[in-house]
N, CA, C and O of each residue as an XYZ file, in Angstrom:
272
protein
N       0.845     -1.176      0.000
C       0.000      0.000      0.000
C       0.887      1.234      0.000
O       1.882      1.296      0.722
N       0.520      2.208     -0.810
C       1.250      3.464     -0.850
C       0.954      4.252      0.417
O      -0.166      4.240      0.926
N       1.973      4.936      0.916
C       1.808      5.673      2.169
C       0.884      6.875      2.031
O       0.402      7.388      3.041
N       0.617      7.347      0.793
C      -0.236      8.518      0.644
C      -1.675      8.237      1.066
O      -2.392      9.175      1.414
N      -2.119      6.998      1.048
C      -3.462      6.643      1.491
C      -3.461      5.929      2.839
O      -4.519      5.550      3.342
N      -2.299      5.747      3.417
C      -2.189      4.955      4.633
C      -2.994      5.538      5.786
O      -3.687      4.797      6.484
N      -2.920      6.832      5.999
C      -3.652      7.445      7.110
C      -5.157      7.252      6.957
O      -5.850      6.949      7.928
N      -5.665      7.428      5.731
C      -7.098      7.236      5.486
C      -7.502      5.787      5.750
O      -8.531      5.531      6.375
N      -6.703      4.855      5.281
C      -7.014      3.440      5.488
C      -6.911      3.073      6.968
O      -7.721      2.298      7.476
N      -5.924      3.624      7.648
C      -5.754      3.374      9.077
C      -6.964      3.882      9.850
O      -7.504      3.171     10.698
N      -7.386      5.089      9.567
C      -8.555      5.659     10.242
C      -9.805      4.847      9.915
O     -10.638      4.609     10.789
N      -9.934      4.429      8.681
C     -11.090      3.626      8.279
C     -11.150      2.322      9.068
O     -12.221      1.922      9.522
N     -10.025      1.669      9.230
C      -9.978      0.423     10.006
C     -10.330      0.683     11.466
O     -11.042     -0.112     12.079
N      -9.846      1.774     12.024
C     -10.127      2.095     13.421
C     -11.589      2.467     13.639
O     -12.150      2.178     14.696
N     -12.203      3.098     12.658
C     -13.634      3.404     12.768
C     -14.421      2.108     12.828
O     -15.383      1.993     13.588
N     -14.015      1.136     12.032
C     -14.689     -0.154     12.037
C     -14.494     -0.919     13.329
O     -15.415     -1.581     13.808
N     -13.296     -0.830     13.901
C     -12.991     -1.515     15.158
C     -11.795     -0.832     15.800
O     -10.649     -1.107     15.444
N     -12.064      0.052     16.741
C     -11.019      0.818     17.401
C     -10.151      0.016     18.346
O      -9.201      0.550     18.919
N     -10.464     -1.270     18.519
C      -9.684     -2.110     19.417
C      -8.696     -3.014     18.682
O      -8.056     -3.860     19.307
N      -8.565     -2.851     17.371
C      -7.617     -3.664     16.617
C      -6.209     -3.364     17.103
O      -5.860     -2.218     17.385
N      -5.421     -4.401     17.191
C      -4.039     -4.232     17.631
C      -3.191     -3.649     16.502
O      -3.582     -3.677     15.335
N      -2.038     -3.129     16.866
C      -1.115     -2.617     15.857
C      -0.731     -3.719     14.876
O      -0.593     -3.473     13.677
N      -0.559     -4.925     15.386
C      -0.193     -6.057     14.525
C      -1.305     -6.363     13.521
O      -1.038     -6.591     12.341
N      -2.558     -6.368     13.996
C      -3.686     -6.606     13.092
C      -3.757     -5.530     12.015
O      -3.931     -5.832     10.835
N      -3.622     -4.280     12.428
C      -3.663     -3.178     11.479
C      -2.539     -3.281     10.456
O      -2.749     -3.047      9.265
N      -1.352     -3.631     10.923
C      -0.207     -3.773     10.025
C      -0.451     -4.866      8.996
O      -0.120     -4.692      7.823
N      -1.018     -5.979      9.413
C      -1.301     -7.066      8.478
C      -2.344     -6.655      7.452
O      -2.192     -6.938      6.264
N      -3.401     -5.992      7.900
C      -4.473     -5.557      6.997
C      -3.945     -4.544      5.986
O      -4.280     -4.604      4.803
N      -3.115     -3.610      6.460
C      -2.620     -2.522      5.614
C      -1.348     -2.887      4.862
O      -0.862     -2.112      4.038
N      -0.810     -4.072      5.150
C       0.397     -4.576      4.488
C       1.601     -3.650      4.682
O       2.333     -3.348      3.740
N       1.784     -3.212      5.927
C       2.948     -2.417      6.316
C       3.470     -2.977      7.642
O       2.866     -3.882      8.218
N       4.578     -2.442      8.117
C       5.140     -2.920      9.372
C       4.383     -2.351     10.573
O       3.695     -1.335     10.474
N       4.530     -3.028     11.695
C       3.924     -2.560     12.939
C       4.490     -1.181     13.298
O       3.761     -0.316     13.785
N       5.768     -0.984     13.061
C       6.406      0.298     13.356
C       5.786      1.418     12.527
O       5.569      2.519     13.032
N       5.502      1.143     11.264
C       4.884      2.143     10.396
C       3.503      2.518     10.917
O       3.159      3.698     10.977
N       2.710      1.517     11.293
C       1.380      1.789     11.846
C       1.500      2.603     13.123
O       0.772      3.577     13.313
N       2.407      2.213     13.988
C       2.601      2.908     15.252
C       3.000      4.369     15.021
O       2.478      5.268     15.680
N       3.911      4.599     14.099
C       4.361      5.962     13.807
C       3.225      6.819     13.249
O       3.034      7.957     13.678
N       2.478      6.274     12.300
C       1.383      7.035     11.698
C       0.282      7.291     12.722
O      -0.279      8.386     12.771
N      -0.025      6.302     13.525
C      -1.051      6.468     14.549
C      -0.624      7.535     15.556
O      -1.432      8.371     15.961
N       0.636      7.504     15.954
C       1.156      8.512     16.871
C       1.068      9.915     16.295
O       0.725     10.862     17.003
N       1.379     10.049     15.005
C       1.302     11.353     14.351
C      -0.140     11.845     14.278
O      -0.408     13.028     14.483
N      -1.067     10.935     13.986
C      -2.485     11.311     13.924
C      -2.996     11.752     15.292
O      -3.778     12.697     15.390
N      -2.559     11.077     16.333
C      -2.966     11.452     17.693
C      -2.346     12.785     18.087
O      -3.023     13.653     18.639
N      -1.055     12.947     17.802
C      -0.339     14.172     18.178
C      -0.889     15.399     17.459
O      -0.939     16.486     18.034
N      -1.300     15.229     16.211
C      -1.819     16.365     15.437
C      -3.257     16.710     15.813
O      -3.774     17.753     15.411
N      -3.899     15.838     16.582
C      -5.284     16.070     16.962
C      -6.286     15.484     15.981
O      -7.494     15.631     16.169
N      -5.803     14.824     14.940
C      -6.704     14.187     13.976
C      -7.489     13.067     14.635
O      -8.662     12.855     14.327
N      -6.838     12.353     15.541
C      -7.515     11.355     16.379
C      -7.492     11.916     17.783
O      -6.427     12.143     18.357
N      -8.669     12.137     18.329
C      -8.782     12.821     19.615
C      -9.152     11.880     20.749
O      -9.310     12.320     21.888
N      -9.290     10.608     20.462
C      -9.623      9.649     21.496
C     -10.303      8.434     20.898
O     -10.555      8.367     19.695
N     -10.587      7.500     21.743
C     -11.229      6.259     21.329
C     -12.456      6.067     22.206
O     -12.359      6.052     23.433
N     -13.599      5.922     21.574
C     -14.857      5.868     22.291
C     -15.614      4.593     21.935
O     -15.732      4.258     20.757
N     -16.126      3.882     22.928
C     -16.926      2.699     22.609
C     -18.284      3.102     22.037
O     -18.821      4.159     22.365
N     -18.813      2.264     21.198
C     -20.167      2.450     20.686
C     -21.060      1.531     21.499
O     -20.929      0.309     21.437
N     -21.957      2.117     22.252
C     -22.778      1.358     23.187
C     -24.116      0.966     22.600
O     -24.685      1.681     21.775
N     -24.611     -0.181     23.034
C     -25.969     -0.602     22.749
C     -26.769     -0.240     23.996
O     -26.781     -0.988     24.974
N     -27.434      0.907     23.956
C     -28.116      1.428     25.137
C     -29.220      0.507     25.634
O     -29.518      0.496     26.828
N     -29.828     -0.258     24.749
C     -30.863     -1.204     25.180
C     -30.295     -2.237     26.151
O     -30.985     -2.670     27.074
N     -29.051     -2.626     25.947
C     -28.400     -3.601     26.825
C     -28.217     -3.046     28.243
O     -28.100     -3.809     29.202
N     -28.192     -1.735     28.366
C     -28.031     -1.090     29.669
C     -29.361     -0.666     30.271
O     -29.407     -0.027     31.322
N     -30.425     -1.025     29.600
C     -31.747     -0.723     30.129
C     -32.289      0.645     29.781
O     -33.313      1.059     30.325
N     -31.626      1.357     28.885
C     -32.116      2.665     28.439
C     -33.086      2.454     27.294
O     -32.684      1.988     26.227
N     -34.355      2.785     27.489
C     -35.318      2.563     26.425
C     -35.881      3.855     25.850
O     -36.785      3.817     25.015
N     -35.362      4.989     26.283
C     -35.827      6.283     25.783
C     -34.636      7.032     25.218
O     -33.570      7.083     25.832
N     -34.823      7.610     24.050
C     -33.777      8.427     23.428
C     -34.281      9.857     23.332
O     -35.362     10.094     22.794
N     -33.528     10.801     23.838
C     -33.903     12.209     23.782
C     -32.924     12.933     22.877
O     -31.722     12.665     22.888
N     -33.453     13.837     22.109
C     -32.603     14.613     21.208
C     -32.716     16.077     21.566
O     -32.081     16.919     20.931
């Protein structure tokens, strides 16, 4: 994979599953773990990635009302 699309592909994979390991991401993106780690660090440092948030199933927690 060319590095010019690596950040987009990395973010896309993390949106799908933010708990993927660096090794899993490296295998999917066909780059080294170090490359993934470096790019991820740069994205975090620049503020492009501002955190990792779980997606909850509110019904499982007993919340049956949604307010907007």
